[in-house]
N, C-alpha and C positions, 0 to 999 in steps of 0.2 A: 858379907854386905856386898850389893852391885852398885856401882857407881857410874853414871852418865853426865859425861861432861860434853857442851856445847858452847857455841858463841866466837868461835874462834874466826879468822879470816884476815882479810888483807887490807893494810892499813898504811896509810904514809906515814913519815917518822914526825912526829909531833900530836899523832892522833891516839882515838881512846878506842879501848875494847872491853865489853864486859863479858866476862865468863862466867857459867854457871855451872855446878855439880850437882846434882839431886842423887841421893843415897835412899837404898831402897829400905834399910833399917836405920834405928838409932841405937847401935851396937858398940860405937866407940866412942872417946873421949872427945878427941879431935878431929879437923878436917882441914886439910890444905892442899897445896899445889906445889908441884915440882915442874921442871921444863927441861927439855933435853935438845940443842941446837944440833945440827950434823955434826958430826966429827967430834962432837964434846961429849964430856960425861954430863949424866942429871945433875941437876943442881937444885935446892929447896930455894921456894919463893917465900913462900909466906904459908901461915897455920892459924886457926884460930879454935877456941874452947867451944865447945856445943854449949856447955853452961857456962854463962858468965860473959866478959867481953876481952878476956885476955887475948892478946896478937903477938904473934913474932913475925918480922920479916927479914929477907936477904937483907945487905947493905946496899946490894945494887938496885934493889926497888923501893927502898925507903923513899917517903916524900911523894911517890908516883904512881905508886900501888895501894889500894885498900882491899883488904878482904874483910868479908861480912857473912852473916848468914841468917836465916829464918826457920827457927826451929819447928815452926808447926808444917813447914814444908820439906824440911829434911834437906835444905839447899844449902850451899855456900855460893858467895859470888865471889869474884875477883874483880875488880874494877882498875881498870889499867890505862893511865892517863900518860901524856907526853912520851908516848912510846919511843923507842929508839929501833934502829935496825939490830941491834946487838940483844935484844928482847924476843927476836925470832927464834921458834921452836916449838916444837911440840909441848903442850901442857897438859899435864895428868894430874888429876883430882886423889887425892889420896884419904884415907882415914886409920887412927892410931890411937895411941892410948897417952903418948907424950908428945909435948912438945918441941920436937926437936929437928935439926936439919939432917940428918941421918935417914935417906931413904928406907934403909933396911929395920928401922924399928917401926916402918907404917905396917898395918895389917893387909890392906886390900888398897887394889888402883885402879883407876877407871881406864879405858881407851885411848885417852888423849883426844885433844884436839889443836889443830893446828894454828899457829898465831904467827904471819908473816909481815914483818915491817920493812916497807920499802925506804930508800933514803932520797 
């Protein structure tokens, strides 16, 4: 499956951004987001099941980020509010079969979109 992520950009701390990820096919059970800051390891952000509404978030984004999806459009969204400089990084869309925080369990990765939060 091919994933196309977009919606990144530059925003001031406290601001909001909405990322989108379009999947080419409906071939996995979950879709989600990881991010990687410069010089740091990639980290799990959020994931959601295509069927149903079950979600999972990293503790660092709970209460600020919301993941959602539109099955008809094969698209997932990540609404990011109250952004902080530590949210800066490249955000990658992923699909897989399990709602885990382990990037190795996801089957496909998108090209990434840059999010930069200035202080």
